[in-house]
C-alpha positions in Angstrom: 115.5 54.0 77.5 115.1 55.5 81.0 113.9 58.8 79.4 111.3 56.9 77.4 110.1 55.1 80.5 109.6 58.4 82.3 107.6 59.8 79.3 105.4 56.7 79.3 104.9 56.8 83.0 104.1 60.5 82.7 101.4 59.9 80.1 99.8 57.2 82.3 99.9 59.6 85.3 98.2 62.4 83.4 95.6 60.1 82.0 94.7 58.9 85.5 94.6 62.5 86.9 92.4 63.8 84.0 89.9 61.0 84.7 89.4 62.3 88.2 89.3 66.1 87.5 85.5 66.2 87.2 85.3 65.2 90.9 88.5 66.8 92.1 89.0 69.9 89.8 92.3 71.9 90.0 92.5 75.6 90.9 92.6 78.1 88.0 95.6 80.1 86.8 98.3 77.6 87.8 101.6 77.0 86.0 101.1 75.0 82.8 102.4 71.6 84.1 101.0 70.0 87.2 104.2 68.0 87.5 107.7 68.6 86.3 110.1 65.7 85.4 113.3 65.3 83.3 111.1 65.4 80.3 110.7 69.2 80.8 114.5 69.6 80.6 114.9 67.6 77.4 116.7 64.4 76.7 119.9 66.4 75.7 120.0 68.6 78.8 123.7 69.6 79.3 124.6 70.3 82.9 127.8 72.1 82.1 126.3 74.3 79.4 123.2 75.2 81.4 124.5 75.3 85.0 128.2 74.8 85.5 129.5 75.5 88.9 129.3 78.5 91.2 131.8 81.2 90.4 132.1 79.8 86.8 130.6 80.8 83.5 127.6 81.0 82.8 127.1 81.7 86.6 123.7 80.1 86.7 124.5 78.8 90.2 126.0 81.9 91.6 128.9 84.4 91.0 131.1 83.3 93.9 132.5 79.8 94.4 131.3 79.4 98.0 128.5 82.0 98.0 127.2 82.4 101.6 129.3 79.7 103.1 132.1 82.3 103.5 130.0 85.3 104.4 126.4 86.4 104.1 125.0 88.9 101.6 125.3 92.5 102.6 122.3 93.4 104.7 121.3 96.9 103.7 118.3 98.7 105.1 116.9 101.4 102.8 116.6 104.4 105.0 116.5 108.2 104.8 113.9 110.7 105.9 113.5 114.3 107.1 116.8 115.9 107.8 120.4 114.6 107.6 120.5 114.6 111.4 117.5 112.3 111.7 118.7 109.9 109.0 122.1 109.7 110.5 120.5 108.5 113.8 118.7 105.8 111.9 121.9 104.7 110.0 123.9 104.4 113.2 121.0 102.5 114.8 120.9 100.0 111.9 124.7 99.5 111.9 124.6 99.0 115.7 121.9 96.3 115.3 123.7 94.1 112.7 123.2 96.0 109.4 126.3 95.5 107.3 125.8 98.3 104.7 123.8 101.5 104.2 121.2 102.2 101.5 120.3 105.8 101.2 116.9 107.1 100.3 116.7 110.7 99.1 113.7 112.9 99.0 112.1 113.8 95.6 113.6 117.3 95.4 117.1 115.8 95.8 116.3 113.1 93.2 115.4 115.6 90.6 118.1 118.2 91.3 116.3 120.9 93.3 117.3 122.5 96.5 114.8 122.3 99.4 114.1 126.0 98.9 113.0 125.7 95.3 109.3 126.3 94.7 109.2 122.9 93.0 110.2 121.3 96.3 107.3 122.7 98.4 105.6 120.0 100.4 108.1 117.3 99.4 111.1 118.1 101.5 112.3 115.1 103.6 109.1 113.2 102.8 110.2 110.0 101.0 113.9 110.3 101.9 116.5 112.6 103.3 116.9 116.1 102.0 120.4 116.8 100.8 121.1 120.3 99.5 124.9 120.5 99.8 128.1 118.9 101.1 127.2 120.4 104.5 124.2 118.1 104.7 126.2 115.1 103.5 128.8 115.7 106.2 126.0 115.4 108.8 124.4 112.4 107.1 127.6 110.4 107.6 128.7 111.9 110.9 130.4 109.2 113.1 130.2 106.7 110.2 133.7 105.7 108.9 133.4 105.6 105.1 136.3 103.2 104.8 134.5 100.6 106.9 131.0 100.7 105.4 129.6 100.0 102.0 127.0 102.6 100.9 124.3 102.3 98.2 122.6 105.5 97.0 119.4 105.4 95.1 120.1 108.4 93.0 119.9 108.6 89.2 119.7 111.9 87.3 122.0 113.8 89.7 124.1 110.7 90.6 127.3 112.5 89.7 126.6 115.3 92.2 125.8 112.9 95.1 128.8 110.7 94.4 131.0 113.8 94.4 129.5 114.8 97.8 130.3 111.3 99.1 133.9 111.5 97.9 134.3 114.9 99.4 132.9 113.7 102.8 135.4 110.8 102.7 138.2 113.3 102.0 137.3 115.3 105.1 137.4 112.0 107.1 140.9 111.4 105.7 139.6 108.5 103.6 141.0 108.4 100.0 138.6 107.7 97.2 140.3 104.4 96.3 139.1 103.0 99.6 135.4 103.7 99.1 133.0 100.8 98.5 129.4 101.1 97.5 127.0 101.7 94.6 125.1 104.6 92.9 122.0 103.6 91.0 122.9 106.0 88.2 120.4 104.2 85.8 118.6 106.9 83.8 117.0 104.7 81.1 114.6 103.0 83.6 113.7 106.5 84.8 112.4 107.4 81.4 110.6 104.0 81.1 109.2 103.3 84.5 110.0 105.7 87.4 110.2 109.3 86.3 112.9 111.0 88.3 114.8 112.3 85.3 116.2 115.7 84.6 118.2 115.9 81.4 117.6 114.5 77.9 119.1 111.1 77.1 122.3 112.2 75.3 123.7 114.3 78.1 122.4 111.9 80.7 124.4 109.0 79.0 127.4 111.3 78.9 127.2 111.8 82.6 127.0 108.1 83.2 130.0 107.3 81.0 131.9 110.2 82.7 131.3 108.4 86.0 132.5 105.1 84.6 135.7 106.7 83.4 136.4 108.7 86.5 135.7 105.9 88.9 137.8 103.3 86.9 140.8 105.5 87.6 140.0 107.1 91.0 137.3 105.1 92.8 138.0 101.5 91.6 136.0 99.6 94.3 132.9 101.6 93.6 130.0 100.1 91.6 129.4 102.8 89.1 125.8 101.8 88.1 123.1 99.7 89.5 121.1 98.8 86.4 117.6 98.6 87.9 114.9 96.1 87.2 113.3 96.8 90.5 111.3 99.8 89.4 110.4 98.2 86.1 108.8 95.4 88.2 107.2 97.8 90.6 105.6 99.5 87.6 103.9 96.2 86.7 106.2 94.1 84.5 106.5 90.3 84.6 109.7 88.5 85.8 110.8 87.9 82.2 110.3 91.6 81.3 112.1 92.8 84.4 115.4 91.1 83.4 114.9 91.6 79.6 114.3 95.3 79.8 117.0 95.8 82.4 119.6 93.8 80.5 118.7 95.8 77.4 119.4 99.0 79.3 122.7 97.4 80.4 123.6 96.7 76.8 123.0 100.4 76.0 125.3 101.5 78.8 128.1 99.2 77.7 127.7 100.4 74.1 127.8 104.0 75.2 131.0 103.4 77.3 132.7 101.6 74.5 131.8 104.4 72.1 133.3 106.9 74.5 136.6 105.0 74.2 136.5 102.8 77.3 137.7 99.2 77.2 134.9 96.8 78.2 137.1 95.0 80.8 138.1 98.3 82.4 134.6 99.1 83.6 132.3 96.1 83.2 133.5 94.5 86.5 131.9 97.5 88.4 128.5 97.2 86.8 125.9 95.8 89.1 122.1 95.1 88.9 119.1 95.7 91.1 116.3 93.1 91.2 112.9 92.9 92.8 112.1 90.0 95.1 108.5 89.4 94.2 105.9 87.1 95.8 106.2 83.9 93.7 109.2 82.4 95.4 110.1 79.7 92.8 109.6 82.1 89.8 111.9 84.6 91.5 114.6 82.0 92.1 114.5 81.0 88.5 114.6 84.7 87.4 117.8 85.3 89.4 119.4 82.3 87.8 118.3 83.1 84.3 119.5 86.7 84.6 123.0 85.6 85.4 123.1 83.3 82.4 121.7 85.9 80.0 124.2 88.7 81.1 127.2 86.4 81.0 126.4 85.5 77.4 125.8 89.1 76.5 129.2 90.2 77.8 131.1 87.3 76.4 129.5 86.9 73.0 128.3 90.4 72.2 131.0 92.5 73.8 134.0 90.1 73.8 134.7 90.5 77.5 137.7 88.5 78.7 137.7 89.0 82.5 135.5 86.8 84.6 134.3 89.8 86.6 133.1 91.5 83.4 130.7 88.6 82.8 129.3 88.3 86.4 125.9 89.7 87.1 126.2 90.9 90.7 122.9 92.0 92.2 121.4 94.0 95.0 117.8 93.0 95.8 114.9 94.7 97.5 111.7 93.0 98.5 108.6 94.1 96.5 107.2 97.4 97.8 104.3 97.1 95.4 103.3 93.9 97.1 102.9 95.5 100.5 99.3 96.1 101.5 97.8 98.8 103.6 95.1 96.3 104.7 96.3 93.9 107.5 99.9 95.3 107.4 101.2 92.5 109.7 100.7 90.2 106.7 103.5 92.1 105.1 106.0 90.5 107.5 105.2 87.1 106.0 105.4 88.4 102.5 108.8 90.0 103.1 110.1 86.8 104.7 109.1 84.8 101.6 110.6 87.3 99.3 113.8 87.3 101.4 114.0 83.5 101.0 113.6 83.9 97.3 116.4 86.4 97.0 118.7 84.2 99.1 118.0 81.0 97.2 118.4 83.0 94.0 121.9 84.1 95.1 121.7 87.9 95.7 124.8 89.8 96.8 123.0 92.3 99.0 119.5 92.7 100.2 117.1 95.3 101.6 113.9 94.1 103.3 110.9 96.4 103.3 109.1 97.1 106.5 105.5 96.1 107.3 104.1 99.7 107.4 105.6 101.1 104.2 102.3 100.9 102.3 101.1 103.5 104.9 104.1 105.6 105.8 107.8 105.7 106.3 108.9 102.8 108.5 109.1 103.2 112.2 112.2 102.1 114.2 110.2 99.0 115.4 109.1 97.9 111.9 112.5 98.4 110.3 114.1 96.3 113.1 111.6 93.5 112.3 112.7 93.8 108.6 116.4 93.5 109.5 115.7 90.6 111.9 113.9 88.8 109.0 117.2 88.8 107.0 119.1 87.6 110.1 116.7 84.8 110.8 116.9 83.6 107.2 120.7 83.8 107.4 121.3 82.2 110.7 118.3 79.9 111.3 116.7 78.8 108.1 119.5 76.7 106.5 118.9 78.3 103.1 122.3 79.9 103.1 124.2 76.7 104.0 124.5 75.2 100.6 124.9 76.9 97.2 121.9 77.2 94.8 119.8 74.8 96.9 117.0 74.6 94.3 119.4 73.8 91.4 118.4 70.5 89.8 114.7 70.9 90.7 112.9 69.9 87.5 110.5 72.8 87.9 113.1 75.4 88.7 115.4 74.4 85.9 112.5 74.4 83.4 111.3 77.8 84.7 114.9 79.1 84.4 115.0 78.0 80.8 111.6 79.5 80.1 112.4 82.9 81.6 115.7 83.0 79.8 114.0 82.2 76.5 111.4 84.9 77.0 114.1 87.4 78.0 116.1 86.7 74.8 112.9 87.3 72.7 112.4 90.7 74.2 116.1 91.6 73.8 115.9 90.5 70.2 112.9 92.7 69.7 114.6 95.7 71.3 117.6 95.2 69.1 115.4 95.3 66.1 113.9 98.6 67.2 117.4 100.0 67.6 118.3 99.4 71.3 116.8 100.4 74.6 116.9 104.2 74.2 115.1 104.0 70.9 112.6 101.4 72.3 111.9 103.8 75.2 111.6 106.8 72.8 109.0 104.9 70.8 107.1 103.8 73.9 107.6 100.1 73.3 108.9 99.2 76.7 106.4 101.4 78.5 103.6 99.9 76.6 104.7 96.3 77.5 105.0 97.2 81.2 101.6 98.9 81.2 99.9 95.9 79.5 101.3 93.6 82.1 100.3 95.9 85.0 96.8 96.1 83.6 96.5 92.3 83.2 97.7 91.8 86.8 95.2 94.4 88.2 92.3 92.8 86.2 93.1 89.4 87.6 92.9 90.9 91.2 89.6 92.7 90.5 88.1 89.5 88.9 89.3 87.4 91.9 91.5 85.3 89.6 94.5 86.4 91.6 94.1 86.4 95.4 95.8 89.0 97.6 95.2 88.0 101.2 93.4 90.8 103.1 92.6 92.7 99.9 90.2 90.7 97.8 89.9 87.7 100.0 90.0 87.0 103.8 89.2 90.7 104.5 88.2 92.0 107.9 87.2 95.3 109.5 90.3 97.1 110.8 91.0 100.1 113.0 92.9 103.0 111.6 96.7 102.4 112.0 98.4 104.0 114.9 102.0 105.3 115.6 102.9 105.8 112.0 106.1 107.8 111.2 105.2 111.2 109.7 107.7 113.8 108.6 107.2 117.2 110.2 106.3 119.9 107.8 108.9 122.2 109.4 111.7 120.3 107.6 111.5 122.6 104.6 111.8 125.6 106.8 114.8 124.1 108.7 116.6 123.3 105.4 116.0 126.9 104.2 117.6 128.2 107.4 120.6 125.9 106.9 121.0 126.9 103.3 121.0 130.6 104.2 123.6 130.0 106.9 125.7 128.0 104.4 125.6 130.8 101.9 126.6 133.3 104.5 129.7 131.4 105.5 131.0 129.9 102.2 133.3 131.6 99.7 130.6 132.7 97.2 133.2 133.9 94.7 134.7 130.5 94.7 131.3 128.9 94.2 130.6 131.2 91.2 134.1 130.4 89.8 133.5 126.6 90.0 130.0 126.9 88.5 131.3 129.0 85.6 134.0 126.4 84.9 131.4 123.6 85.0 129.2 125.5 82.5 132.1 125.8 80.0 132.9 122.1 80.5 129.3 121.0 79.9 129.4 122.7 76.5 132.4 120.5 75.4 131.2 116.9 74.9 134.8 115.6 75.1 135.3 116.8 78.7 134.7 114.5 81.7 132.5 116.5 84.1 133.3 114.7 87.3 136.3 116.8 88.3 134.3 120.0 87.7 131.4 118.7 89.7 133.8 117.8 92.5 135.3 121.2 92.6 131.8 122.8 92.9 130.8 120.4 95.6 134.0 121.1 97.6 133.2 124.8 97.4 129.8 124.1 98.9 127.8 124.8 95.8 124.3 123.4 96.3 122.9 120.5 94.3 120.3 122.9 92.9 123.0 125.3 91.7 125.1 122.5 90.1 122.1 120.9 88.4 120.8 124.4 87.4 124.0 125.0 85.4 123.6 121.7 83.7 120.0 122.4 83.0 121.0 125.6 81.3 123.3 123.8 78.9 121.6 120.4 78.5 117.9 121.4 78.8 115.3 119.1 80.4 113.8 115.9 79.2 110.2 116.0 77.9 108.5 112.6 78.3 106.9 110.8 75.4 103.5 109.2 75.6 103.6 105.5 75.3 102.0 104.0 72.2 
């Protein structure tokens, strides 16, 4: 009877509001309902089925029983630029100022498997991340940083196996065994084909490398997160919140299927899978997205793959605030945007977080701006109260209804992708790319028409002076890397390098061989990334992108 009373009262409320709209019109492009009540959840809303408790299936309210009441999320600041020496200084600065983990940005040549001396690298060395050509660079990058005491995330995909091997080799030189290493490699090639573009090899050998990493790490690097299935770049390319989690979870399904096909037991590797979400501008939608994503993944793992272990069903997530939402105009406004995005990620229950800096729409962040970004996390953690209770927006009629809506939309996309034949096939046919492009176009048209307001861009604009004191990478970095590589080749055992590369080439030709031990041998001999990836290019070929439909 109480439910019927609410419905009756709601009808009366809306009738009274509608009568006043001619005089007091509402803004355009708002969420469908002006008010959310128990009616939006349905009379048969089942708390235990939909929400449950933190640390329990379906994990809507969080993957840990106490969430941030025990310890805060890992505060990772994405950093890397110029040389390994310069990036090492930034890493040690961040750790000294309260950062609790590292997040490594690599330059474009490193991301697509070229040495700094390759003609393809000209003009890009050290620009958007640190240049890493060999184990010698990696040793400098982590100089005076104890790898058994820090968690490291590396945004690397196509050559993830090579960079992970370098990290393991650096730890060995520090006297740290691989079973003590904690961190994550992104290692998500499907989203590269769909949204980002730093691919090297065709899908089949790329999937082989990924499952090789799963297998190797399950036995040798058990604390390492072997993949960070990334919705971040899908959202940056223009997707909606529902598309971000749907397309990413569809990719996750493909990785799990590939690993099982390769002979791995789902519970042997699924607990080390992690995800990477974007924290966008609409705070409440983002909170709902985080909650819905945990519910969807837990059901996928339990019902589709028969996972038995709780950790296999948990969607653990690293989050980065939305780079695409930073504006070159009035860059100080970005501090506010990042603070709101940080609040969304925390209320959504992220496990680690990187906050962007205010000047990243213009250049690499300065030390001052990256400090503000780190302090933003610390203020939210220690002063806001948002981390004091678990899932603080749980039970909000609006947030619960929005969580259900995003979940339902995600399932519809996943069903469609299944019908196409899975994420790799949907990417090959251009379906996922087309959906992202359509959403991006719709968003941009709303901005250009003034239906969507971006403060300082299409409203509240002002004349501005040219920005000062931006961080620019010196063009001499490429020359310095070339000198370092020449010195490396002069002192290393080149016969040993050739021997390890020849062994890797033979191994690449046999699909049943795990390539990680061969890549490790080449890395330990100081073969360069370009040399190692060059051998794999010879055997595997290179991916040729398809045009979206």
